[in-house]
C-alpha positions as CSV (number, residue, x, y, z in Angstrom):
1,M,10.7,35.2,-56.0
2,P,12.4,38.0,-57.6
3,W,13.4,41.2,-56.1
4,P,10.7,44.0,-55.8
5,S,10.8,46.5,-58.7
6,S,12.8,49.5,-57.7
7,G,10.1,51.6,-59.5
8,K,7.6,51.0,-56.8
9,S,7.1,52.2,-53.4
10,A,7.3,49.7,-50.4
11,A,3.6,50.9,-49.7
12,A,2.5,50.0,-53.2
13,L,4.2,46.6,-52.7
14,N,2.8,45.9,-49.6
15,G,-0.7,45.5,-51.1
16,E,0.6,43.3,-53.9
17,R,2.3,39.9,-54.1
18,L,5.0,40.6,-51.5
19,E,2.4,40.3,-48.6
20,S,0.4,37.3,-50.1
21,S,0.8,34.9,-47.0
22,S,-2.4,33.4,-46.0
23,S,-1.5,34.0,-42.4
24,P,-2.4,37.4,-40.9
25,R,0.4,36.8,-38.1
26,T,3.0,36.2,-40.8
27,R,1.9,39.3,-42.8
28,F,1.8,41.5,-39.9
29,A,5.4,40.1,-38.7
30,F,7.1,41.2,-42.0
31,R,5.2,44.5,-42.4
32,L,6.2,45.5,-38.9
33,F,9.8,44.3,-39.3
34,R,10.1,46.0,-42.7
35,A,8.8,49.3,-41.3
36,L,11.2,49.3,-38.5
37,L,14.0,48.6,-40.9
38,R,13.0,51.7,-42.8
39,A,12.4,53.9,-39.5
40,D,15.5,52.7,-37.4
41,D,19.0,53.0,-38.4
42,S,20.3,51.0,-35.3
43,A,22.7,48.3,-35.9
44,N,20.5,45.7,-34.5
45,I,16.8,45.4,-34.5
46,F,15.1,42.5,-32.7
47,I,11.3,42.1,-32.0
48,S,8.7,39.5,-31.1
49,P,5.9,40.3,-33.5
50,P,3.3,38.0,-31.5
51,S,4.1,40.1,-28.5
52,V,3.1,43.3,-30.4
53,M,0.3,41.7,-32.3
54,L,-1.4,40.4,-29.0
55,C,-0.9,43.5,-27.1
56,L,-2.5,45.6,-29.8
57,A,-5.2,43.0,-30.4
58,L,-6.2,43.5,-26.7
59,V,-6.4,47.2,-27.2
60,H,-8.3,46.7,-30.6
61,E,-11.0,44.8,-28.5
62,L,-11.7,48.1,-26.5
63,A,-11.9,50.4,-29.7
64,S,-14.9,51.1,-31.9
65,G,-15.8,52.8,-35.2
66,E,-13.1,53.8,-37.7
67,T,-10.4,53.2,-35.0
68,R,-11.2,49.8,-34.7
69,Q,-11.2,49.4,-38.3
70,S,-7.8,51.0,-38.9
71,M,-6.4,48.8,-36.0
72,A,-7.7,45.7,-37.6
73,G,-5.9,46.6,-41.1
74,A,-2.7,47.3,-39.2
75,L,-3.0,43.9,-37.6
76,E,-3.9,42.3,-40.9
77,I,-7.3,41.1,-39.5
78,A,-9.6,43.5,-41.4
79,G,-12.4,41.7,-42.9
80,M,-12.3,38.8,-40.7
81,D,-15.5,38.1,-38.4
82,Q,-15.0,37.5,-34.6
83,A,-14.9,33.9,-35.1
84,G,-11.8,34.3,-37.4
85,I,-10.2,36.7,-35.3
86,E,-10.5,34.2,-32.3
87,L,-9.3,31.5,-34.3
88,E,-6.1,33.5,-35.2
89,I,-5.4,34.6,-31.7
90,S,-5.8,31.0,-30.4
91,S,-3.5,29.8,-33.0
92,L,-0.9,32.4,-32.3
93,K,-1.1,31.4,-28.5
94,S,-0.6,27.7,-29.4
95,A,2.8,28.6,-30.6
96,F,3.8,29.3,-26.9
97,S,2.4,25.9,-25.8
98,A,4.5,23.6,-23.5
99,R,6.8,21.3,-25.3
100,T,9.7,19.0,-24.3
101,G,13.1,20.5,-24.4
102,A,12.1,24.2,-24.7
103,E,10.6,26.9,-22.4
104,L,8.2,29.0,-23.9
105,S,5.5,31.3,-22.2
106,L,3.0,34.0,-23.1
107,A,1.2,36.3,-20.7
108,N,-1.2,39.2,-21.2
109,A,-2.5,41.9,-18.9
110,L,-4.7,44.9,-18.8
111,F,-4.2,47.4,-15.9
112,F,-7.3,49.8,-15.6
113,A,-7.1,53.1,-14.0
114,T,-9.3,53.1,-10.9
115,H,-11.6,55.7,-12.7
116,A,-11.9,53.4,-15.7
117,Q,-14.5,50.9,-16.5
118,V,-15.1,48.0,-19.0
119,A,-18.3,46.0,-19.1
120,P,-18.2,42.9,-17.4
121,V,-19.0,40.8,-20.4
122,L,-16.2,42.3,-22.5
123,Q,-13.9,41.5,-19.4
124,T,-15.1,37.9,-19.5
125,Q,-14.3,37.6,-23.1
126,L,-10.9,39.2,-22.8
127,R,-10.0,36.7,-20.0
128,A,-11.3,33.7,-22.2
129,L,-9.7,34.6,-25.5
130,Y,-6.4,36.1,-24.4
131,D,-6.0,34.7,-21.0
132,A,-5.4,38.2,-20.0
133,E,-4.9,39.3,-16.3
134,L,-7.2,42.1,-15.7
135,S,-6.8,44.4,-12.7
136,S,-7.2,47.9,-11.4
137,L,-4.2,50.3,-10.8
138,D,-3.9,53.9,-9.5
139,F,-1.6,55.6,-12.0
140,S,-1.1,58.5,-9.8
141,R,0.8,56.7,-7.5
142,P,4.5,56.0,-8.2
143,E,4.0,52.2,-7.0
144,S,2.2,51.7,-10.3
145,V,5.3,51.8,-12.3
146,R,6.9,49.4,-10.1
147,T,4.0,47.1,-10.3
148,I,4.1,47.1,-14.2
149,N,7.8,46.6,-14.3
150,A,7.6,43.6,-11.8
151,W,4.8,41.9,-13.9
152,V,7.0,42.1,-17.0
153,A,10.2,40.9,-15.0
154,A,8.5,38.1,-13.5
155,R,7.1,36.9,-16.9
156,T,10.5,37.2,-18.8
157,R,12.4,35.4,-16.1
158,G,14.1,38.7,-15.1
159,K,15.4,39.2,-18.7
160,I,13.4,42.5,-19.1
161,P,13.5,44.2,-15.7
162,L,12.2,47.5,-17.1
163,I,9.5,48.3,-19.6
164,V,8.4,51.7,-18.5
165,R,10.0,54.4,-16.3
166,E,6.9,56.7,-15.7
167,L,3.2,56.9,-16.4
168,P,1.3,60.1,-16.4
169,S,-1.5,60.2,-13.7
170,F,-4.2,60.5,-16.5
171,T,-3.4,57.1,-17.8
172,A,-6.5,55.1,-18.4
173,L,-5.2,51.7,-19.3
174,V,-1.9,49.9,-19.7
175,A,-1.9,46.8,-22.0
176,L,1.0,44.3,-21.6
177,D,2.2,41.2,-23.5
178,A,5.3,39.3,-22.4
179,V,7.0,36.2,-24.1
180,Y,9.8,34.1,-23.0
181,F,11.7,31.5,-25.0
182,K,14.6,29.3,-24.2
183,S,15.9,26.2,-25.8
184,S,19.1,24.4,-26.8
185,W,20.3,23.4,-30.2
186,L,19.2,20.0,-31.3
187,T,23.1,19.6,-32.1
188,P,24.9,21.9,-29.9
189,F,28.0,23.8,-31.4
190,R,31.3,22.6,-30.0
191,K,32.9,25.4,-27.9
192,G,36.3,24.0,-29.0
193,L,35.7,25.1,-32.6
194,T,34.6,28.7,-31.8
195,R,37.3,31.1,-33.0
196,D,37.6,34.9,-33.4
197,K,36.9,35.7,-37.0
198,P,36.3,39.1,-38.8
199,F,32.7,40.4,-39.2
200,R,32.0,43.4,-41.2
201,T,29.4,45.3,-39.2
202,A,26.4,47.4,-40.7
203,S,28.7,50.6,-40.3
204,G,31.3,48.9,-42.4
205,A,33.7,48.4,-39.6
206,V,35.5,45.0,-39.2
207,K,35.9,43.6,-35.8
208,Q,36.8,40.2,-34.5
209,V,33.9,38.2,-33.0
210,P,33.5,34.8,-31.6
211,M,32.4,32.6,-34.6
212,M,30.7,29.3,-33.9
213,R,31.2,26.6,-36.5
214,Q,29.2,23.3,-37.3
215,A,28.8,20.8,-40.0
216,G,25.6,19.0,-40.5
217,T,22.5,18.5,-42.6
218,Y,20.1,21.6,-42.5
219,R,17.0,22.7,-44.4
220,Y,18.6,25.1,-46.9
221,Y,17.9,27.4,-49.8
222,E,19.8,29.7,-51.9
223,D,19.6,32.0,-54.9
224,E,21.7,34.7,-56.3
225,H,20.4,37.1,-53.5
226,V,20.3,35.1,-50.2
227,Q,21.3,32.0,-48.4
228,V,18.7,30.6,-45.9
229,A,19.5,27.9,-43.5
230,A,17.4,26.5,-40.5
231,L,19.4,25.5,-37.4
232,P,16.9,23.2,-35.2
233,Y,16.2,23.6,-31.7
234,H,14.7,21.1,-29.1
235,G,10.9,21.5,-29.0
236,N,10.2,21.7,-32.9
237,L,11.6,25.0,-33.0
238,S,14.2,26.6,-35.3
239,A,16.4,29.5,-35.8
240,C,16.3,30.7,-39.6
241,I,19.4,32.5,-40.7
242,L,18.8,34.9,-43.7
243,L,22.1,35.9,-45.1
244,P,22.3,38.4,-48.1
245,R,25.1,37.8,-50.7
246,A,28.3,39.7,-50.0
247,D,27.5,41.9,-53.2
248,A,23.8,42.3,-52.3
249,E,22.4,45.8,-52.0
250,V,21.6,45.7,-48.4
251,P,18.9,48.2,-48.3
252,R,17.1,46.6,-51.1
253,F,17.5,43.4,-49.6
254,R,16.1,44.6,-46.3
255,Q,12.8,46.0,-48.1
256,S,12.3,42.8,-50.0
257,L,11.8,41.0,-46.8
258,A,8.0,40.1,-46.9
259,S,5.6,37.4,-46.0
260,G,5.1,36.3,-49.7
261,V,9.0,36.1,-50.1
262,W,9.3,34.2,-46.9
263,D,6.6,31.6,-47.7
264,S,8.5,31.2,-51.0
265,W,11.9,30.5,-49.4
266,L,10.1,27.9,-46.9
267,A,8.4,26.2,-50.0
268,K,11.7,25.8,-51.7
269,W,14.2,24.8,-49.1
270,R,15.5,21.1,-49.1
271,S,17.5,19.0,-46.7
272,M,21.2,19.5,-47.5
273,P,24.6,18.8,-45.9
274,G,26.7,21.9,-45.4
275,T,28.7,23.9,-42.7
276,V,27.5,27.1,-41.0
277,C,29.8,29.6,-39.2
278,L,27.6,31.8,-37.0
279,P,28.6,34.4,-34.6
280,R,27.8,34.4,-31.0
281,F,25.4,37.4,-30.3
282,R,23.7,39.3,-27.6
283,V,20.9,41.8,-28.6
284,D,18.9,44.2,-26.3
285,Y,16.6,46.4,-28.3
286,D,13.7,48.8,-27.2
287,T,11.7,51.2,-29.2
288,A,8.5,53.3,-29.2
289,L,6.4,51.8,-31.9
290,N,4.2,54.9,-32.4
291,P,5.7,56.1,-35.7
292,V,5.8,52.7,-37.2
293,L,2.4,51.8,-36.4
294,K,0.9,55.1,-37.7
295,A,2.8,54.2,-41.0
296,L,0.9,50.9,-41.1
297,G,-2.3,52.8,-40.8
298,M,-3.1,53.3,-37.1
299,E,-2.9,57.2,-36.9
300,R,-6.5,57.6,-35.7
301,A,-5.8,55.4,-32.7
302,F,-3.2,58.0,-31.5
303,D,-5.2,61.1,-32.1
304,P,-7.2,62.6,-29.1
305,Q,-9.5,64.3,-31.3
306,R,-10.5,61.3,-33.4
307,A,-9.6,58.0,-31.4
308,E,-12.7,56.0,-30.6
309,F,-12.6,53.7,-27.5
310,R,-16.1,53.4,-26.6
311,H,-15.8,50.2,-24.7
312,L,-13.4,51.9,-22.2
313,H,-15.4,54.4,-20.0
314,T,-13.4,57.0,-18.0
315,A,-14.4,59.9,-15.8
316,Q,-12.4,62.1,-18.3
317,P,-12.9,61.4,-21.9
318,P,-11.8,61.5,-24.6
319,V,-9.7,58.3,-24.5
320,W,-6.8,57.7,-27.1
321,L,-3.7,55.4,-27.5
322,N,-0.7,57.5,-26.2
323,K,2.4,55.0,-26.6
324,V,3.3,51.5,-27.6
325,V,6.8,50.4,-26.5
326,H,8.4,47.2,-27.1
327,R,11.6,45.7,-25.9
328,A,13.1,42.3,-26.8
329,V,16.5,40.7,-25.6
330,A,18.3,37.6,-26.9
331,E,21.4,35.8,-26.4
332,V,22.8,33.1,-28.9
333,N,25.6,30.9,-28.0
334,E,26.9,27.4,-28.5
335,E,24.4,25.9,-26.2
336,G,21.2,27.5,-27.6
337,T,19.3,30.5,-27.3
338,E,17.4,32.5,-24.6
339,A,15.0,35.4,-25.8
340,A,12.3,37.4,-24.2
341,A,10.1,40.3,-25.4
342,A,7.5,42.6,-23.9
343,T,5.0,45.1,-25.4
344,M,3.3,47.8,-23.5
345,A,0.5,50.1,-24.7
346,D,-0.9,52.9,-22.7
347,V,-4.2,54.4,-23.4
348,F,-4.7,58.0,-22.2
349,C,-7.9,59.8,-21.4
350,S,-7.9,63.6,-21.3
351,S,-6.4,65.7,-19.0
352,V,14.0,32.6,-58.9
353,M,15.7,29.6,-57.3
354,G,19.5,28.7,-58.2
355,K,20.7,25.2,-58.6
356,P,21.8,24.0,-55.1
357,R,25.5,22.6,-54.6
358,K,25.9,19.2,-53.1
359,Q,27.1,20.8,-50.1
360,F,26.8,24.4,-49.1
361,Q,28.9,26.8,-47.0
362,M,27.3,29.6,-45.0
363,I,29.8,32.1,-43.4
364,V,27.7,34.5,-41.5
365,D,30.5,37.3,-41.5
366,R,28.2,40.3,-42.2
367,P,24.8,41.6,-41.2
368,F,22.0,39.0,-41.4
369,V,18.4,38.4,-40.3
370,T,17.5,35.8,-37.7
371,V,13.9,34.4,-37.4
372,I,13.2,32.1,-34.4
373,R,10.2,30.0,-35.5
374,D,7.7,27.4,-34.2
375,E,7.7,24.7,-36.8
376,S,4.5,23.0,-35.8
377,A,2.4,26.3,-35.7
378,N,4.3,27.9,-38.6
379,A,4.6,30.9,-36.3
380,I,7.5,33.6,-36.2
381,L,8.3,34.1,-32.5
382,F,11.2,36.5,-32.9
383,V,12.9,38.3,-35.9
384,G,15.9,40.4,-35.9
385,W,18.4,42.3,-38.0
386,I,21.8,41.7,-36.6
387,G,24.2,44.3,-37.9
388,D,26.7,44.0,-35.0
389,P,26.8,40.8,-32.9
390,E,28.1,42.5,-30.0
């Protein structure tokens, strides 16, 4: 698929062929990722789109009116009936099902303020559809912050010990989603082949980083803009490395990343022998998603004067979405990858393909994209821009 026309805005392109995937979760993953790439100039960006999507979907179940509609649009589920939404959520959860050779887990929770109420029938639906843990919590007490952080830490194997530092006493609801992933490479990199090699970071600086090296047969695609290779994990999972060409316009490449382009690459890659040189890297990324979600069309949910959450009854209306925070960590080395992510939303109440070579060489010595993917469910579990491996 060719590069997007520079004469059109990213917003205009979103509604056209770029976001042409039939999967709402894939469309949401790339819209969110691309919006973060525009809004955040951090060297590294690393997120779990399923964590964000499921956390917001939980909150969406409590919304009503235009707020619910705008949230559905941002989540790429607008126009779907309840049966379709439930099918999408179930499919997304299935990506985290148990499998041989990999650890995957997904957990959701809603902590309601002691003065907040949700209809019992809706609570039953949330438990059934999201496997959500629902409980009451007094947000006026300092222990509430410790309770929330402990919940996240336990469900990310201690990789994320802290998601929130404080909560205002008039918080009505905290929605949480946590994911955890750990797997080893199907063919581990040999540590004896790892060497310090130069890597040109996103800032343009050149630094020495431990570069792993491996030869084998991989699913691979290349064109004049990008190389794409899939490194398999145990458990029918893979790490897809997207490396822009050395002469690529990096901002343009980053904004070309969309579900339609991604699906096009997956359809075109073939099994090919080659050599991959990949830096060991570690990333710990956290961000407030409010600006990005507003850019995706969710402004109303954050506005105390316009937000509609009629399914959440409090002693002090109105109710609105105050903050959505996300944190994700990952470490990639010779053995494999360990990654975790958590998303928290707190709701407030008032107060063209080139000809492939017979063998390819992929030297990842400059900023790149990594996508951790479940092959069976065709689901993106994590996606990141690595501009500095350390």
